[in-house]
C-alpha positions as CSV (number, residue, x, y, z in Angstrom):
1,M,0.0,0.0,0.0
2,P,1.6,3.3,-1.0
3,L,1.8,6.1,1.5
4,N,-0.2,8.5,-0.7
5,A,2.1,11.2,0.5
6,H,0.9,13.9,-1.9
7,E,-2.7,13.4,-0.6
8,F,-1.6,13.3,3.0
9,F,0.5,16.5,2.9
10,T,-1.6,18.6,0.7
11,D,-5.2,17.5,1.3
12,H,-5.2,15.9,4.8
13,L,-2.5,17.8,6.7
14,Q,-3.2,21.1,5.0
15,L,0.0,22.9,5.8
16,P,-0.1,26.7,5.5
17,F,2.9,27.1,3.1
18,D,2.1,28.5,-0.3
19,D,5.4,27.7,-2.0
20,S,5.6,23.9,-1.5
21,A,5.8,20.6,-3.4
22,V,5.6,16.9,-2.7
23,I,8.2,14.8,-4.4
24,G,8.0,11.1,-3.8
25,D,7.1,10.7,-0.1
26,T,8.7,14.0,0.9
27,Y,7.1,17.5,1.4
28,Y,9.3,20.5,0.6
29,A,8.4,24.1,1.4
30,I,9.8,27.6,1.5
31,P,8.0,29.1,4.5
32,T,9.7,32.5,4.3
33,P,10.2,33.7,0.7
34,G,13.6,35.3,0.0
35,T,15.5,33.3,2.6
36,P,17.7,30.3,1.8
37,L,16.2,28.0,4.5
38,R,13.8,25.2,3.4
39,L,11.5,22.9,5.3
40,R,11.6,19.2,4.5
41,I,9.0,16.8,6.0
42,D,8.9,13.0,5.5
43,F,7.6,10.0,7.3
44,A,9.8,8.9,10.2
45,P,10.6,5.2,9.8
46,T,10.7,2.7,12.6
47,I,13.2,-0.2,12.7
48,R,10.8,-2.2,10.5
49,H,10.9,-1.6,6.7
50,G,7.7,0.2,5.5
51,E,6.5,1.2,9.0
52,Y,6.4,4.8,10.2
53,D,5.6,6.2,13.6
54,G,5.7,10.0,12.9
55,L,7.0,12.7,10.7
56,R,10.6,14.0,10.5
57,L,11.0,17.7,10.0
58,Q,14.2,19.2,8.8
59,T,15.4,22.7,8.3
60,V,17.8,22.7,5.3
61,H,20.2,25.3,4.0
62,P,21.3,24.9,0.4
63,D,25.0,25.4,1.2
64,H,25.2,24.0,4.7
65,G,22.8,21.1,4.6
66,V,20.6,20.1,7.5
67,V,20.6,22.8,10.1
68,D,18.0,21.2,12.4
69,S,15.9,18.0,12.6
70,A,13.0,17.0,14.8
71,I,10.7,14.0,15.0
72,L,7.0,14.4,15.7
73,T,5.6,11.1,16.7
74,F,2.0,10.1,15.9
75,A,1.5,8.9,19.5
76,D,2.7,12.3,21.1
77,H,0.3,14.3,18.9
78,G,-2.8,12.0,19.1
79,T,-2.9,11.3,15.4
80,F,-4.3,7.8,15.6
81,T,-6.0,7.9,19.0
82,R,-9.5,7.2,17.6
83,R,-8.3,4.6,15.1
84,D,-6.4,2.7,17.7
85,A,-9.2,2.9,20.3
86,A,-11.6,1.4,17.7
87,R,-9.1,-1.4,17.0
88,T,-8.4,-1.8,20.8
89,V,-4.7,-1.3,20.2
90,R,-2.9,0.1,23.2
91,P,0.5,1.7,23.8
92,G,3.2,-1.0,23.6
93,Q,1.1,-3.2,21.3
94,D,2.1,-3.9,17.7
95,G,0.7,-1.2,15.3
96,F,-0.1,1.4,18.0
97,A,0.2,4.9,16.5
98,R,2.0,3.6,13.4
99,I,1.3,3.3,9.7
100,R,2.5,0.7,7.3
101,D,2.9,0.6,3.5
102,W,3.3,-3.2,3.1
103,H,0.5,-3.7,0.6
104,R,-0.1,-2.4,-2.9
105,D,-3.8,-1.6,-2.8
106,G,-6.4,-0.5,-0.3
107,E,-7.1,2.7,1.5
108,P,-4.2,5.0,2.5
109,P,-2.4,3.7,5.6
110,W,-3.2,7.0,7.4
111,K,-6.9,6.8,6.9
112,G,-8.6,7.8,10.2
113,A,-5.8,10.1,11.2
114,D,-6.5,13.3,13.1
115,P,-3.8,15.7,11.8
116,S,-4.6,18.7,14.0
117,G,-1.9,17.9,16.6
118,L,0.7,17.4,14.0
119,R,-0.3,20.5,12.0
120,H,-0.1,22.6,15.2
121,A,3.4,21.2,16.0
122,I,4.6,21.8,12.5
123,E,3.4,25.4,12.6
124,Q,5.2,26.0,15.9
125,Y,8.4,24.5,14.4
126,A,8.1,26.8,11.4
127,Q,7.6,29.8,13.6
128,A,10.8,29.1,15.4
129,W,12.9,28.5,12.2
130,F,11.1,30.6,9.7
131,P,9.8,33.7,11.4
132,A,7.5,35.9,9.4
133,P,9.1,39.0,7.9
134,P,8.2,42.3,9.6
135,R,5.0,43.8,8.3
136,T,5.3,47.1,6.6
137,P,2.4,49.6,6.6
138,A,0.4,49.8,3.4
139,V,0.7,53.6,3.3
140,P,4.4,54.6,2.9
141,H,4.1,58.1,4.4
142,L,2.7,56.6,7.6
143,A,5.7,54.4,7.9
144,A,8.0,57.4,7.8
145,A,5.9,59.3,10.3
146,H,6.0,56.5,12.8
147,S,9.7,55.7,12.4
148,A,10.9,59.3,12.7
149,V,10.4,59.9,16.4
150,R,11.7,63.3,17.5
151,L,13.2,63.4,20.9
152,P,13.7,66.6,22.8
153,T,17.2,68.0,22.7
154,A,19.1,70.5,24.9
155,P,19.3,74.0,23.6
156,P,22.5,74.9,21.8
157,G,25.3,76.5,23.8
158,R,24.3,75.1,27.2
159,P,26.1,72.1,28.5
160,V,24.0,69.2,29.4
161,S,24.7,67.9,32.9
162,R,22.7,66.0,35.5
163,T,22.6,66.8,39.2
164,R,21.6,64.5,41.9
């Protein structure tokens, strides 16, 4: 069963990044345009081939490579709480909070996932590594008026001194 990564990242997870693409099973984004840092997200594999227990987030610089890496587990973010409860699978049991792509057909392995916890964690990670650029006022003359603060100065010819 394929991971259906494109559908997972774009339709199900619904990340807020406009400049993004899914290539293979990996999601790539440029959260802050004009900066060299990129966000890469893929499924975090377990020790078993074709089994995943979360998402791996990486901040990548084109010249310096991976700058930071984090794993967001499905268990920590409640992604499969309902699915596992319906299947009576508990922590420590085989298949708890995991997906597998061992079969060629059928529904996506992440069917029944609640992506809200993962989405929130990814947004927090992005805010730390890809802060939004400062907002500029829409009217240029207002920006100049607000940035040019006039402070009182001492009259010329008189020395400025403080007394206690």
